[in-house]
SEBA-703705 format. One record per residue (C-alpha): residue number from 1; residue in three letters; x, y, z. Coordinates in Angstrom, 1 decimal. Each point is the difference from the previous one (the first is absolute). Layout:
<rs>
r num: NUM; residuo: ALA; u: X; v: Y; w: Z .
...
</rs>
This chain:
<rs>
r num: 1; residuo: MET; u: 31.4; v: 10.3; w: 58.9 .
r num: 2; residuo: SER; u: -0.4; v: -4.2; w: -0.3 .
r num: 3; residuo: THR; u: -2.0; v: -2.3; w: -2.1 .
r num: 4; residuo: PHE; u: -0.6; v: -2.8; w: 2.8 .
r num: 5; residuo: TYR; u: -1.0; v: 0.2; w: 3.4 .
r num: 6; residuo: GLY; u: -0.2; v: -2.1; w: 3.0 .
r num: 7; residuo: THR; u: -1.1; v: -0.6; w: 3.0 .
r num: 8; residuo: ILE; u: 0.3; v: -3.0; w: 3.2 .
r num: 9; residuo: GLU; u: -1.4; v: -0.2; w: 3.5 .
r num: 10; residuo: GLY; u: 1.5; v: -1.5; w: 2.2 .
r num: 11; residuo: GLN; u: 1.2; v: -0.8; w: 3.9 .
r num: 12; residuo: ARG; u: 2.2; v: 3.0; w: -0.6 .
r num: 13; residuo: GLY; u: -2.5; v: 1.9; w: -1.7 .
r num: 14; residuo: PRO; u: -0.5; v: 1.6; w: -3.4 .
r num: 15; residuo: ALA; u: 3.0; v: 0.2; w: -2.1 .
r num: 16; residuo: THR; u: -0.2; v: 1.4; w: -3.8 .
r num: 17; residuo: ARG; u: 1.9; v: -0.2; w: -3.0 .
r num: 18; residuo: CYS; u: 0.4; v: 1.2; w: -3.5 .
r num: 19; residuo: GLY; u: 0.9; v: -1.0; w: -3.1 .
r num: 20; residuo: SER; u: 1.0; v: 1.4; w: -3.2 .
r num: 21; residuo: ARG; u: -0.3; v: -1.3; w: -4.1 .
r num: 22; residuo: SER; u: 3.6; v: -1.2; w: 0.1 .
r num: 23; residuo: SER; u: -0.3; v: -1.5; w: 3.5 .
r num: 24; residuo: GLY; u: -3.5; v: -1.5; w: 0.3 .
r num: 25; residuo: ILE; u: -1.5; v: -1.1; w: 3.5 .
r num: 26; residuo: ARG; u: -0.1; v: -3.2; w: 1.3 .
r num: 27; residuo: ALA; u: -1.7; v: -1.3; w: 2.7 .
r num: 28; residuo: ALA; u: -0.5; v: -3.6; w: 2.3 .
r num: 29; residuo: ALA; u: -2.4; v: -0.6; w: 2.4 .
r num: 30; residuo: GLN; u: 1.6; v: -3.0; w: 1.4 .
r num: 31; residuo: SER; u: -0.7; v: -3.1; w: 3.2 .
r num: 32; residuo: TRP; u: 1.5; v: -3.3; w: 0.8 .
r num: 33; residuo: ASN; u: -3.3; v: -1.6; w: -3.2 .
r num: 34; residuo: GLY; u: 1.4; v: 2.2; w: -2.5 .
r num: 35; residuo: SER; u: 0.2; v: 3.1; w: -1.4 .
r num: 36; residuo: VAL; u: -1.7; v: 2.6; w: -2.1 .
r num: 37; residuo: ILE; u: 1.7; v: 2.5; w: -2.8 .
r num: 38; residuo: VAL; u: -0.7; v: 2.3; w: -2.0 .
r num: 39; residuo: ASN; u: 1.9; v: 2.6; w: -2.4 .
r num: 40; residuo: LEU; u: -0.6; v: 2.8; w: -1.4 .
r num: 41; residuo: SER; u: 2.2; v: 1.1; w: -3.2 .
r num: 42; residuo: TYR; u: 0.0; v: 2.2; w: -2.7 .
r num: 43; residuo: SER; u: 0.6; v: -1.6; w: -3.6 .
r num: 44; residuo: GLU; u: 2.1; v: 2.3; w: -2.9 .
r num: 45; residuo: ARG; u: -1.0; v: -2.7; w: -2.1 .
r num: 46; residuo: ASP; u: -3.8; v: 0.3; w: 0.9 .
r num: 47; residuo: GLY; u: -0.1; v: 3.8; w: 1.0 .
r num: 48; residuo: GLU; u: -2.1; v: -1.1; w: 2.9 .
r num: 49; residuo: ASP; u: 0.1; v: -1.2; w: 3.7 .
r num: 50; residuo: THR; u: 0.1; v: -3.8; w: 0.6 .
r num: 51; residuo: LEU; u: -1.2; v: -1.9; w: 2.8 .
r num: 52; residuo: MET; u: 1.6; v: -3.6; w: 1.0 .
r num: 53; residuo: VAL; u: -2.0; v: -1.7; w: 2.7 .
r num: 54; residuo: GLY; u: 1.4; v: -3.5; w: 1.3 .
r num: 55; residuo: VAL; u: -0.4; v: -2.2; w: 2.5 .
r num: 56; residuo: ASN; u: 2.6; v: -2.3; w: 2.1 .
r num: 57; residuo: THR; u: -1.0; v: -2.9; w: 2.3 .
r num: 58; residuo: SER; u: 2.6; v: -1.7; w: 2.5 .
r num: 59; residuo: GLU; u: -0.2; v: -3.4; w: 1.0 .
r num: 60; residuo: GLY; u: 2.3; v: -1.5; w: 2.6 .
r num: 61; residuo: SER; u: 3.6; v: 1.0; w: -1.4 .
r num: 62; residuo: SER; u: -1.2; v: 0.7; w: -3.9 .
r num: 63; residuo: ALA; u: -1.6; v: 3.1; w: -2.2 .
r num: 64; residuo: TYR; u: -1.8; v: 0.3; w: -2.6 .
r num: 65; residuo: GLY; u: -2.0; v: 3.0; w: -1.7 .
r num: 66; residuo: HIS; u: -2.3; v: 0.7; w: -3.0 .
r num: 67; residuo: ASN; u: -0.4; v: 3.6; w: -1.6 .
r num: 68; residuo: ILE; u: -3.3; v: 0.7; w: 0.2 .
r num: 69; residuo: TRP; u: -0.2; v: 2.3; w: -2.4 .
r num: 70; residuo: HIS; u: 2.7; v: 2.3; w: -2.2 .
r num: 71; residuo: GLY; u: -1.7; v: 2.7; w: -2.3 .
r num: 72; residuo: SER; u: -1.3; v: 3.1; w: 0.1 .
r num: 73; residuo: TYR; u: -2.8; v: 1.8; w: 2.9 .
r num: 74; residuo: ASP; u: -2.7; v: 0.3; w: -2.6 .
r num: 75; residuo: GLU; u: 0.5; v: -3.8; w: -1.7 .
r num: 76; residuo: PHE; u: -0.2; v: -1.1; w: 4.2 .
r num: 77; residuo: VAL; u: -2.8; v: 1.3; w: 1.0 .
r num: 78; residuo: LYS; u: -2.2; v: -0.6; w: -3.2 .
r num: 79; residuo: LEU; u: 1.5; v: -3.5; w: 0.4 .
r num: 80; residuo: LEU; u: -1.6; v: 0.2; w: 3.8 .
r num: 81; residuo: GLU; u: -3.1; v: 1.4; w: -1.0 .
r num: 82; residuo: LYS; u: -1.0; v: -2.9; w: -2.8 .
r num: 83; residuo: ASP; u: 1.0; v: -2.7; w: 2.4 .
r num: 84; residuo: MET; u: -1.9; v: 1.7; w: 2.5 .
r num: 85; residuo: ASP; u: -3.2; v: 0.2; w: -2.3 .
r num: 86; residuo: GLU; u: 0.8; v: -3.7; w: -1.0 .
r num: 87; residuo: ARG; u: 0.8; v: -1.3; w: 3.2 .
r num: 88; residuo: ARG; u: 3.5; v: -1.6; w: -1.5 .
r num: 89; residuo: PHE; u: 2.2; v: 2.5; w: 2.0 .
r num: 90; residuo: TYR; u: 2.4; v: -3.3; w: 1.1 .
r num: 91; residuo: GLU; u: -0.5; v: -1.8; w: -3.2 .
r num: 92; residuo: ARG; u: 2.5; v: 2.9; w: -2.1 .
r num: 93; residuo: MET; u: 2.3; v: -0.1; w: 3.2 .
r num: 94; residuo: ASN; u: 3.4; v: -0.9; w: -1.9 .
r num: 95; residuo: TRP; u: 0.9; v: -2.8; w: 2.3 .
</rs>
């Protein structure tokens, strides 16, 4: 059984992929202006699933990126809920 499961849909219709604890799963949605990357993996050290969210921006021939989050799902959701309540979501991003 898969630990991680992903779907994507584009001009050729939907596609799905599965990931295990050992492989994880990575998804990137890209445009000419940049990309959003999500990586789901299992942390042996912490004994839980982890989430990494990154954003890459392209300007001409150069690209640069930022990790917005790397940690547990629960911590990420708690941070978002708190920031939405305090309206400080953008101030806490790791830019």
